[in-house]
C-alpha positions in Angstrom: -32.8 3.4 22.3 -31.1 3.5 19.0 -29.2 0.3 18.2 -27.1 1.2 15.2 -24.7 4.0 14.6 -27.0 5.2 11.7 -30.0 5.4 14.0 -28.0 7.1 16.8 -26.7 9.6 14.3 -30.1 10.4 12.9 -31.6 10.8 16.4 -28.7 13.1 17.4 -29.0 15.2 14.2 -32.7 15.7 14.9 -31.9 16.8 18.5 -29.3 19.3 17.4 -31.5 20.7 14.7 -34.3 21.4 17.2 -31.7 23.0 19.5 -30.8 25.5 16.7 -27.3 24.2 15.9 -26.3 25.5 12.6 -24.6 22.4 11.2 -26.1 19.4 13.0 -25.0 16.7 10.4 -21.4 17.9 10.4 -21.3 18.2 14.1 -22.7 14.8 14.8 -20.3 13.1 12.5 -17.5 15.1 14.0 -18.5 13.7 17.4 -18.5 10.1 15.9 -15.1 10.7 14.5 -13.8 12.0 17.9 -15.1 9.1 19.9 -13.7 6.5 17.4 -10.4 8.2 16.7 -11.2 8.2 12.9 -11.5 11.1 10.5 -15.0 12.2 9.7 -14.9 10.7 6.3 -13.5 7.4 7.7 -16.2 7.3 10.3 -19.0 7.8 7.7 -17.5 5.2 5.4 -17.0 2.6 8.2 -20.5 3.2 9.5 -21.9 2.0 6.1 -20.3 -1.5 6.5 -20.3 -1.7 10.3 -23.8 -0.8 11.7 -22.5 -1.3 15.3 -19.4 0.8 14.8 -19.5 2.2 18.4 -18.6 0.0 21.4 -20.4 0.6 24.7 -17.8 3.1 26.0 -17.9 5.0 22.7 -21.7 5.1 22.8 -21.6 6.6 26.3 -19.0 9.2 25.2 -21.1 10.0 22.0 -24.3 10.4 24.0 -22.7 12.7 26.5 -21.1 14.8 23.8 -24.3 15.2 21.8 -26.1 16.3 25.0 -23.4 18.9 25.6 -23.7 20.1 22.0 -27.5 20.2 22.3 -27.0 22.7 25.1 -24.9 24.8 22.6 -21.5 24.1 24.1 -19.1 24.7 21.2 -18.2 21.5 19.4 -14.5 22.1 19.6 -14.7 22.6 23.4 -16.2 19.2 23.6 -13.6 17.5 21.4 -10.7 19.7 22.7 -9.2 20.4 19.3 -10.3 22.4 16.3 -9.2 21.8 12.7 -7.4 24.5 10.8 -6.1 23.7 7.3 -3.8 20.7 7.8 -3.4 21.0 11.6 -5.6 20.7 14.7 -5.1 23.1 17.6 -6.0 22.6 21.2 -8.8 24.8 22.2 -11.2 25.3 25.1 -12.6 28.0 27.5 -10.5 31.1 27.4 -9.2 30.9 23.8 -10.8 32.0 20.5 -11.8 29.1 18.3 -10.3 29.5 14.8 -12.9 29.9 12.0 -12.9 28.5 8.5 -12.9 32.0 7.0 -9.5 32.7 8.6 -8.1 29.9 6.5 -8.2 32.3 3.5 -5.7 34.6 5.2 -3.6 31.6 6.2 -3.6 30.3 2.6 -2.3 33.7 1.4 0.3 33.9 4.2 1.6 30.4 3.2 1.9 31.6 -0.4 3.8 34.7 0.7 6.1 32.7 3.0 6.8 30.1 0.3 7.8 32.8 -2.2 10.2 34.5 0.3 13.9 33.9 0.2 15.2 33.9 3.8 17.3 37.0 4.5 18.9 35.0 7.3 18.6 31.2 7.9 14.8 31.3 8.0 11.8 33.4 7.0 10.7 35.0 10.3 6.9 35.0 10.8 5.2 36.9 13.7 1.6 36.0 14.6 0.1 38.9 16.6 -3.0 38.3 18.8 -2.2 34.6 18.2 -4.8 33.0 20.4 -4.4 29.3 19.8 -1.7 30.0 17.3 -3.6 28.5 14.4 -2.4 31.0 11.7 1.2 31.0 12.5 1.3 27.2 13.1 -0.4 26.5 9.9 2.3 28.6 8.1 5.1 26.9 9.9 3.6 23.4 9.4 3.4 24.0 5.6 6.6 26.0 5.0 9.7 24.4 6.3 11.9 27.5 6.0 9.9 29.5 8.5 10.4 30.3 12.2 7.3 31.5 13.9 6.9 33.8 16.9 3.4 33.9 18.4 2.4 36.8 20.6 -0.6 36.6 22.9 -1.7 38.8 25.8 -4.2 36.5 27.5 -2.8 34.1 30.1 -5.7 31.7 29.5 -5.2 31.7 25.8 -1.4 31.4 26.1 -1.8 28.1 27.9 -3.3 26.6 24.7 -0.9 28.4 22.5 2.2 27.1 24.3 0.8 23.5 24.1 0.1 23.9 20.4 3.5 25.3 19.6 5.2 22.5 21.6 3.2 19.8 19.8 3.1 21.2 16.2 6.2 23.4 15.8 8.6 22.6 18.7 11.8 23.4 16.9 10.7 26.5 15.0 8.1 28.1 17.2 8.4 30.6 20.0 5.8 32.1 22.3 5.9 35.5 23.9 3.1 36.4 26.4 2.1 40.0 26.7 0.6 43.1 25.0 1.7 43.1 21.3 3.5 46.5 21.6 5.4 45.5 24.7 6.1 41.8 23.9 7.5 42.5 20.5 10.2 44.9 21.9 12.4 41.8 22.2 12.3 41.4 18.4 14.8 43.7 16.6 13.1 46.3 14.4 13.2 45.5 10.7 14.0 41.8 11.1 10.6 40.2 10.4 9.6 39.0 7.0 5.8 38.3 7.5 3.3 39.5 10.1 -0.1 37.9 10.4 -2.9 38.9 12.7 -6.6 38.1 13.5 -7.2 40.8 16.1 -10.5 41.5 17.8 -12.6 43.7 15.5 -16.3 43.2 16.4 -18.3 46.2 17.4 -20.3 45.8 20.6 -24.0 46.5 20.1 -23.6 46.2 16.3 -22.3 42.8 15.4 -24.6 39.9 16.5 -23.2 36.8 18.0 -24.4 33.2 17.8 -24.9 31.3 21.0 -21.6 29.4 20.7 -19.5 32.6 20.2 -21.2 34.5 23.0 -20.8 31.7 25.5 -17.6 30.1 24.3 -15.2 32.8 23.0 -13.4 35.2 25.3 -14.7 38.8 25.0 -11.2 40.3 24.7 -10.8 38.2 21.5 -14.0 39.6 20.0 -14.7 43.3 20.7 -12.7 46.4 19.8 -13.2 50.1 20.4 -13.2 52.8 17.7 -15.7 51.1 15.4 -13.7 47.9 15.6 -10.5 49.5 14.5 -8.6 50.0 17.8 -6.6 46.8 17.7 -6.2 46.8 14.0 -4.4 50.2 14.2 -2.1 48.8 16.9 -1.3 45.8 14.7 -0.4 48.1 11.8 1.9 50.1 14.1 3.7 47.0 15.4 4.0 45.5 11.9 5.5 48.8 10.6 8.2 48.6 13.2 9.0 44.9 12.9 8.9 44.3 9.1 12.0 44.6 6.9 11.5 46.6 3.6 9.5 44.4 1.3 8.0 42.4 4.3 4.3 41.7 4.2 1.5 42.1 6.7 -1.9 40.4 6.5 -4.7 41.4 8.9 -8.1 39.9 9.2 -11.0 42.3 9.8 -14.7 42.9 9.6 -16.7 43.5 6.5 -16.7 47.3 7.0 -13.0 47.5 7.8 -11.3 47.0 4.4 -11.1 50.7 3.5 -10.1 51.9 7.0 -7.5 49.1 7.3 -5.9 50.0 4.0 -5.9 53.7 5.0 -4.1 52.8 8.2 -1.6 50.7 6.3 -0.9 53.5 3.8 -0.6 56.1 6.5 2.1 53.9 8.1 4.1 53.7 4.9 2.9 50.4 3.5 2.6 50.0 -0.3 0.5 47.8 -2.5 -2.4 47.8 0.0 -5.4 45.7 -1.0 -8.4 43.9 0.6 -9.3 40.3 -0.2 -12.8 39.0 -0.1 -14.0 35.7 1.5 -15.9 33.0 -0.4 -19.2 35.0 0.1 -17.7 38.1 -1.5 -17.3 39.9 1.9 -14.1 41.9 2.7 -12.1 39.6 5.0 -8.5 40.6 5.2 -6.1 43.3 4.0 -2.5 43.1 2.9 0.4 45.6 2.8 4.1 45.6 1.8 6.5 47.5 4.0 8.3 50.4 2.4 11.9 51.5 3.0 12.8 52.3 6.5 
């Protein structure tokens, strides 16, 4: 049995690599961080000077977590929280785990919100298809003059969303559970400054899934009809109704959806439509500015 944290880590990395885990080193050190209550960087630094960093109870928790990850259970289901920009959101079975590529949309949304002068007391942000609430909460956490309304249809996902809002943005966050077109009827038309959305857009039978996504993420957060555009079109329709003139919508989508999303935005009266690429040069999200009502 491995006696030092370095030996345990090396053994765990080897096991995860054989199991086909995409990022074994990062995952193992994330597990070390989780069981010790440190950040990943702190855990790695402390392990250099303290070869016996883990106490017996932490060793047991580490071994159990590595075994679960070896069986391809999603890492953030094991730890219970997923990082997203400067926050961590509660996640688990029944809610979509936020991805690093979505942080690009969140960065843009934060920049948009920071530049907006509140038309009322606060800049009103609506996060459609919110899931865990990662996008809206990241905006609210960074930009103090925002109020965030998160809309989610899934009861399972809404449980995580409500906990995250209560923990991260209790005074400026609000959750509405229901279909986006119905749930947003309580928001007066033309009163929202910024709409963000990461709707389902994968095409069943076309887009491949890794093991963790297939086993860990809810299907209704992944798949969409009409070539992946069905929910995107609905987001555009809702955003067109909610946004004030000059308000902004940002929608994440698949690599083939940049053109169709911009077309949908333009048809709904949005101006200055554009698609932004991710760090690999793939179309990742599109933006539009609401015209006069």
